[in-house]
C-alpha positions in Angstrom: -10.5 14.5 4.8 -8.9 11.1 5.0 -6.4 11.9 7.7 -5.9 8.2 8.6 -5.0 5.1 6.6 -7.9 2.9 7.8 -10.6 4.9 5.9 -8.5 4.8 2.8 -8.4 1.0 2.9 -12.1 0.8 3.6 -12.8 3.0 0.5 -10.5 0.8 -1.6 -12.3 -2.3 -0.4 -15.7 -0.9 -1.3 -14.9 0.6 -4.7 -13.6 -1.9 -7.2 -11.2 -0.5 -9.7 -10.1 2.6 -7.8 -6.7 1.2 -6.9 -5.6 0.0 -10.4 -6.8 3.3 -11.9 -5.0 5.3 -9.3 -1.8 3.4 -9.8 -1.8 3.9 -13.5 -2.1 7.6 -13.2 -0.1 8.2 -10.0 2.5 5.4 -10.0 5.3 7.8 -8.8 3.5 8.2 -5.5 3.0 5.8 -2.6 0.0 3.5 -2.7 -1.7 5.4 0.0 -1.3 8.7 -1.8 -2.4 7.2 -5.1 -5.8 6.3 -3.5 -6.0 9.5 -1.6 -5.4 11.6 -4.8 -8.0 9.6 -6.7 -10.7 10.1 -4.0 -10.1 13.8 -3.8 -10.2 14.3 -7.5 -13.5 12.3 -7.6 -14.9 14.6 -4.9 -14.0 17.6 -6.9 -15.6 16.2 -10.0 -12.2 16.1 -11.8 -10.7 13.2 -13.8 -7.7 11.2 -12.9 -5.0 13.4 -14.4 -1.4 14.4 -13.6 -0.9 16.2 -10.3 2.1 18.3 -9.1 3.0 20.9 -6.6 2.6 24.7 -7.3 6.3 25.1 -7.9 6.4 22.0 -10.2 3.6 23.3 -12.4 5.3 26.7 -12.6 8.5 25.0 -13.8 6.5 23.1 -16.4 5.1 26.4 -17.8 1.7 26.2 -16.2 0.1 28.2 -13.3 -2.5 27.3 -10.8 -5.8 29.0 -11.4 -6.8 31.6 -8.8 -9.1 30.2 -6.1 -8.2 26.5 -6.7 -7.8 24.4 -3.6 -4.9 22.0 -3.3 -5.1 18.3 -2.9 -3.7 16.9 0.4 -1.3 14.0 0.4 0.7 12.2 3.0 4.2 13.7 3.4 7.0 12.6 5.7 7.9 15.1 8.5 11.1 14.9 10.5 10.4 15.5 14.2 12.8 15.9 17.1 11.7 14.3 20.3 13.3 15.0 23.7 13.3 11.8 25.7 13.7 11.4 29.4 17.5 11.1 29.9 18.9 7.7 30.8 21.2 7.5 33.8 24.6 8.7 32.8 23.4 10.4 29.6 23.1 14.1 28.8 19.8 15.7 29.5 20.0 17.3 26.0 19.9 14.0 24.2 17.4 14.2 21.3 15.7 11.5 19.2 14.7 12.2 15.6 11.9 10.3 14.0 9.6 10.5 11.0 5.9 11.0 11.1 3.4 11.5 8.2 1.1 14.4 7.9 -1.6 15.2 5.3 -0.6 18.5 3.7 -2.3 20.5 0.9 0.4 21.0 -1.6 -0.8 19.4 -4.9 -2.9 20.4 -7.9 -4.3 18.5 -10.9 -3.7 19.5 -14.5 -7.3 20.7 -14.7 -6.6 23.2 -11.9 -3.9 24.8 -14.0 -3.5 26.7 -17.2 -0.6 27.4 -19.5 1.6 25.4 -21.9 0.4 22.0 -23.1 1.4 19.1 -20.9 0.9 15.3 -21.3 2.1 12.5 -19.1 2.0 8.8 -20.0 -0.2 6.5 -18.1 1.9 3.7 -16.5 1.1 0.0 -16.7 2.2 -1.9 -13.6 5.1 -4.3 -13.8 6.1 -6.8 -11.1 8.4 -9.8 -11.0 8.0 -12.4 -8.3 11.5 -13.7 -8.4 13.0 -10.3 -8.1 10.8 -9.5 -5.2 11.6 -12.7 -3.3 15.3 -12.1 -3.8 15.2 -8.5 -2.7 13.2 -9.4 0.4 15.3 -12.4 1.3 12.4 -14.8 1.1 12.8 -18.3 -0.3 10.1 -20.1 -2.2 10.1 -23.8 -1.4 8.1 -26.9 -2.6 4.6 -27.1 -1.0 4.6 -30.0 1.4 1.5 -30.0 3.5 -1.1 -32.8 3.7 -4.2 -30.7 4.6 -6.0 -30.1 1.2 -7.7 -27.0 2.6 -4.3 -25.2 3.1 -3.4 -23.2 0.0 -0.1 -21.8 1.3 2.2 -21.4 4.3 5.0 -19.3 5.6 7.8 -20.5 7.9 10.4 -18.0 9.1 11.6 -16.5 5.8 10.3 -19.3 3.5 7.0 -19.6 1.8 5.2 -22.3 -0.3 2.1 -22.1 -2.4 0.0 -25.2 -3.3 -0.4 -26.1 -6.9 -4.1 -26.4 -6.1 -4.4 -22.9 -4.9 -7.4 -21.0 -6.4 -5.3 -17.9 -7.0 -1.6 -18.7 -6.6 -0.5 -15.1 -7.1 -2.8 -13.9 -4.3 -1.6 -16.7 -2.0 2.0 -15.8 -2.7 1.3 -12.2 -1.9 -0.4 -13.3 1.3 2.5 -15.5 2.5 5.1 -12.9 1.5 3.2 -10.4 3.6 3.3 -12.7 6.6 7.1 -12.7 6.4 7.5 -9.0 5.8 5.0 -8.1 8.5 7.1 -10.2 10.9 4.3 -12.7 11.7 6.6 -15.7 11.1 9.1 -14.5 13.6 6.8 -15.6 16.4 5.1 -18.6 14.9 4.7 -20.4 11.6 1.6 -19.5 9.6 -0.5 -22.2 7.9 -3.4 -20.6 6.0 -6.7 -22.3 5.3 -8.4 -20.4 2.4 -11.9 -20.6 3.9 -11.3 -19.7 7.6 -10.0 -16.3 8.7 -8.1 -16.8 12.0 -6.6 -13.5 13.4 -5.7 -9.9 12.8 -2.5 -11.2 11.3 -4.6 -12.9 8.6 -6.4 -9.7 7.9 -3.2 -7.7 7.6 -1.6 -10.3 5.2 -4.8 -10.5 3.1 -5.0 -6.7 3.1 -1.6 -6.7 1.4 -2.7 -9.3 -1.0 -5.8 -7.4 -1.9 -3.9 -4.1 -2.6 -1.3 -5.8 -4.7 -3.9 -7.8 -6.7 -5.8 -4.6 -7.3 -2.8 -2.6 -8.4 -1.7 -5.4 -10.8 -5.3 -6.0 -11.9 -5.1 -9.7 -11.0 -8.1 -12.0 -10.3 -9.0 -12.9 -6.7 -9.9 -9.4 -5.5 -13.5 -10.3 -4.6 -12.4 -13.4 -2.7 -9.8 -11.3 -0.9 -12.3 -8.6 0.0 -14.7 -11.2 1.4 -11.9 -12.9 3.4 -11.1 -9.6 5.1 -14.6 -8.6 5.8 -15.7 -12.0 7.2 -12.9 -11.9 9.8 -13.6 -8.3 10.8 -17.3 -9.1 11.3 -18.3 -5.4 10.9 -15.6 -4.1 13.3 -13.3 -1.4 12.1 -9.8 -2.2 11.1 -7.3 -0.8 13.7 -5.4 2.2 12.3 -2.0 0.7 13.1 -2.9 -2.4 11.1 -4.0 -0.3 8.1 -0.7 1.6 8.2 1.2 -1.7 8.3 -0.8 -3.0 5.3 0.0 0.0 3.2 3.7 0.0 4.3 4.2 -3.7 3.5 2.3 -3.5 0.2 4.6 -0.7 -0.9 7.7 -2.7 0.1 6.6 -5.8 -1.8 5.5 -3.8 -4.8 8.8 -1.9 -5.0 10.9 -5.1 -4.5 9.5 -6.6 -7.7 9.1 -3.4 -9.8 11.5 -1.4 -11.9 13.1 1.3 -9.7 11.1 4.5 -9.8 10.6 7.8 -8.0 7.9 7.2 -5.4 6.7 9.9 -3.0 
């Protein structure tokens, strides 16, 4: 089972088309859960079809067939943590935080029987201007003399060169730098041909996921950019989590509001 985010991203990088197909069928779910659902259905030999909880299928007039095993998706769990009391504070002070756990609660249409059910396949919609406004990011005129630089991010401002090979991918990359918090420590000036740090891998990971979801060109170049920096090393789990989280934020910022789980 994919109980971490890093293996999910690795699967997405090595299987072209899985992300866009998963989004179209499971758009109400988070990006990580979309990919996770698609992988599990493939392992079961089932098509990409609507999924729902046991109770939801019952409400829709369908029942889960006996013996069917549920799909596991990431779900938020609220946890209470008792910290060491600070001087002057009560020893009973509690902190509440949210963690994610992979739980088996979901079944596909093919695992159920009953009344007819159809669900439309969603086409992705995303608007750059709306996303920039929602995320408080300003797009400014590109003003950098190095012809190898395709874009840059400064504090909460980004710029994309008119000569960029894939302007949309570069914009995602620079927006990711801002949302990831990379520009709080230093400005980012990105040469398209040379990966420089883990920050670059995280930003390009976001660009790859968003280009894949929206079925935009540049995915192969993005994949190569990531892999060339990693040099065969695994992506740290924390970075993978950040990539999925920020991809979700940028996608939702420029998309019509929907119910995502």
